[in-house]
N, C-alpha and C positions, 0 to 999 in steps of 0.2 A: 493628549498626544498632539504635537505640532506637525501639521501637514506642510510638506514642501510644495511650493508653487511649481507648476509645470512650466518649463522653459521651451515652449514650442516656437520654433523659428518659422515665421510666415514668409515663405519663398515665392517668388513670382513663378506661376505655373508654366511648364514647358511641355512640348510635345515629346514624349519618350520614344515614339516610334522612330525607327531608323529612317534617315533622309533618302528619298528615292534617287535624288540626283548624285548621291555618293554610293550607289549600289555597286558592288563588286561582282563581276560576272566572269565565269570560267569559259574558255573557248568551246567546250563541248555543249554548254547550254546555249551559247550564241548560235552554234550550228543547228541545234534543235529548233530554235526560233526561225531561222532561215528556211529550214525544211518545211516547217509548218506553213510558212507563207508561200513557199514554192508550190506546194501541193494543195493549198487552200484547205488545210485540215486544222481542227483545234489542237492546241498544245495542252496536254494534260500533265500537270505537275503534281508529284507527290513528295513527301518529306515530312519529318516530324514537325509539329507546330512550332512556329518561331524561327524557321529557317529562311524566311524571305520569299515564300511562294506568292503571297498576295502583293508584296512590294514590287515584285518583278514586273507586274502588269503596268505599274505607274512608271517605272524606269523605261520599259520598252515604249510606252506611249510617248514619253518625253523625247526619247531618242528618235523615234520615227517622225515626230513632229518637227524636230530640228533638221532632220534630213530632208524633209519635204516642204519646209516653210516657204521656199521660193518657187514652188511648183507653179506652172502656168496653166491656163485652161486646157482641159483634156488630160491632165496628169493627176495622180493621186496626191492628196494633202491630208495628213493625219491631224486629228484633234490632240492637244497636248495632255489630256488626261483620259483615262479609260472610263468606259460606261460599265458600272458595277451592278451585278446582280447577286444579292445575298441569299443563297439557297437556304430554304427552311424544310423542316420535316414534313410540312404540309404543301410544299410547292408542286404544282402541276406544270405540264409543258407550256401551256398558254401563258403562264406568269412570266416566262422568259421574254415574251414578245409584247404582251399588253395585258392590262387589267380592265375589267368592266365593273363599274360600281353600280350593280343592280339595286342594292338597297337605297343608295342615294337617289338614283333615278326614280324609284318607286315613291320615295318620300317627296321628292320635288313635284311629281305628278299629282299627288294627293293635295299638297299645300297649295299648288297653283290652282287646282280646281276649286278649292274652298275659298281662295282669295281672288278668284277670277283673273289670274295672271297667265301669261304665256308659259306653256310647258316647255322646258328645255329639251332639245333634241338628244337622241341617243349618243351622238358623237361627243357631246359635252361630258360624257361619263366614261369615255374610253381613253385610257392613258397608255402610251407606249412605255415599255420597259427596256432594259439594256440592249438586248439583241434586236428588238423591234425598232428602237431608236437608231441603231447603227445602220440597218437596212434602209430606213426612211431618210436618213441624213446623207447616205451615199447616192440616193436617187430621189431627190426632193421634187415634189409636185404640188401645184396650187390646190389641186383637188383633195389633198389630205385633209384640209380644214373641214370638209364635208363628211369625213369618216372617223376622225378622232381629234383629240386636243393637239394642236399643231401650231407652233409659232413659225410662220412662213419664212424660210431661209433658202433662197434660190441657189445658193452656192453648195454644190456637192462636197461632202467631206468624208474622209476615211476615218476608221475608228478601231481602237483596241477594246474588245469586250472582255470583261473579267467576270467569270462565273465562279464565285467563291464557295469552297466547300461543297462541291457537287455531290459528295458521298453522303451528305445529310438528307438528300431528297429520296422519296420512295423510288423503288426500283423501276417503276413504269416511267418515271421522269426521263431518264436517259434514253430509254427505248423510243419514247413518243417524240423526241426532238431530232431523231436521226435524219429524217428527210429534210426538215427545215434547215438544219445546219449544212447539209450537203448542197442544197439548192439556193440557200440564202433568200428564203421567201416565207411568208406566213399569211394565214387567212383569218380575217376578222368575221366571225360568223354572224355577230350581231348587226353588221352592216353589209354582209354578203360582199366583202371586198378583199382583194388580194394585194399585198404589198411585196414587191420583188426588187432584188438588187439589179437584175438584168430584165429589161422589158421584153426582149426576145432573144432567142439563141444565136442569132446572127450578129447581134451588136453587143460587145462585151463592155461592161461598165469599167472604166479605168480606176474607180475607187476601190479600196481594199478594206476587208474586215478581218482582223486577227482576233480569234477567240482563244483566250487563255483560261483554262479551268484548273482549279486547285482541288486537291483531295488529301485528307488526313488518313486515308485508308481505314476509316472506321468500318467500312463494309466493302465488299467486292463489287466492282462495276461489271455490267454485262459484257460478254465477249464481243457481241456485235457492235457495241458502242466503242470498245477499245480498239477494234480494227480500223475505226475511222478517225483515230486520233494519232498524233505524234506524242510519244510518251517520254517524259524525262523525270528522274528521281533525283532530288537535291539532297546530296549526302552532307551530313554535318562535317565541316572542315577538320582535317586531321591536325593535331597539334604541331607536328613537325613541319607542316607546309607553310605555316605563318599566314595563311590566307585570312583567318579570323582577326588576326592582329592588324592586318591592313584594313579590314572593314572597320574596326574600332577607331583607327587613326583618321579614317575619312569622315567619321561622325563627330569628331571634336572640332571645337572652334578656337581653342588655345594654340598658340605656336608651339611647334615641336622643340623640346630641349632634351638634353641628355637625361636629366632627372625625370621629366614626364614620360620619356620613352621607356626608361627603366621601370617606372612604377606601373605603366600600362602593360609591360611584359609580365611583371609579377601578377597583376590582376588576371591577365590572359592565362598564364600557366596554372595558376591555382584553380581557375574556373574549370579546367578539364578534370581536375581531381574531384571537384564538387559534382560534376556530371556523373562520374563513376560511382559516387557515394549515393546519389539519388536512387530511390526505389521505385516510385510510381511515375513521375514525370520528370525527365531530365531537363534541366534548364537549357535553353537554346540561345541562339543569337539575339533574339529580342530582349531576353532577360539580361544578358550581359551588356548590351548597348544601353539599356536603361540604367543599369548599375554604374557604368562608366560616366554616363551623362550626369548622374547624381553626384559623383565624385568631382566632376568638373565644376558643377554649380557650387559645390561646397568649397571649391578652391584648394583641394588637397592633392591633386595630381602633381603639383609642382613642388610638393614638400619632400625633402630628402629622407625624412624619418617616417614615411608613410607605413602604418601597420595594416597591411592588406588583410590579414586574417581577421583582425578586429573590426574592420569596416564591413567585411562580409558578415560576421557574426551580428553586428548591430543593424544589418539591413537585409536579413534573411527574407523578409516580406517581399523584397523585389526578386529574389533568386528562386525561392522555393514556392510551390503552389499547393502543397498538401501537408498535413500534420506529419505524416510519415517522413516526407522528404526533409521537412524542417529539422526533425529530430536526428535524421541520418546525417545530414550536412553539418549540424551542429556538433555531433560526435566527431566528425572528420576534422573539424576546424579546431577542436579542443584537445586533440590527441597530443 
């Protein structure tokens, strides 16, 4: 039997994630962000995976940075990228602020004793994490180097903190961070040291910290925690609104033509039918953006005879994420 050689095309790798700079935002979500900043409360975002919850933090950080880039001393100035905390099933409240490498400290002490070297101090094994960094950056002090790993930057800076997939954490996690989130402070017990946004109640720090938390609603969050958040649910765009189509256009680099616009609309319209066909995990914005970027790289979006159904069939690996969904979507496409 003669085996046919595989004709795999080696393409230059691209980032299939949607571009934060082209994030499309609805007025009601803008209002939620403004309210969160007004009341100094975290913004809690829910919505099915792939609807842009995580990407929003990058978009907001960029927008706030551009709005404050010319700030003078005494005014808030935002960093252009968010400080991200990836929540895990094993996360505890302290992890959001700092980590202490006790094992590394112990090993260093033993090795140093054996080799008669100087033992590193405790502060060399304490590293700030997203929320802890944000607080320290907003109120920088030279004394930090004596309490944790710190690159001394005397210029205060505001930040967006992204706590991604907070519903992954144990239930105690959200309850244990309530006070720290409200007061913007945390305590490092290994050094008996407190880090605060405001040194005293009479003097308000002009720097700001916007906390954006995302949840896939895998489990319910405590009521006490929810009361302290501004809540917003990102709905998947309706087909007739054309909002998703605008998102797709913003992600492309090719110039708009009548042919590419028509092809893009066919891809967009059929995608909604595929979402209805899916059984377990409906494909969302992230999957569609990846599919459209692939079509762009292949150079087919500008072809007048584009067979959209066939391209979906040939690339179900991008759209469907389970065997059941692949079978269901394939049946829909071959009807």
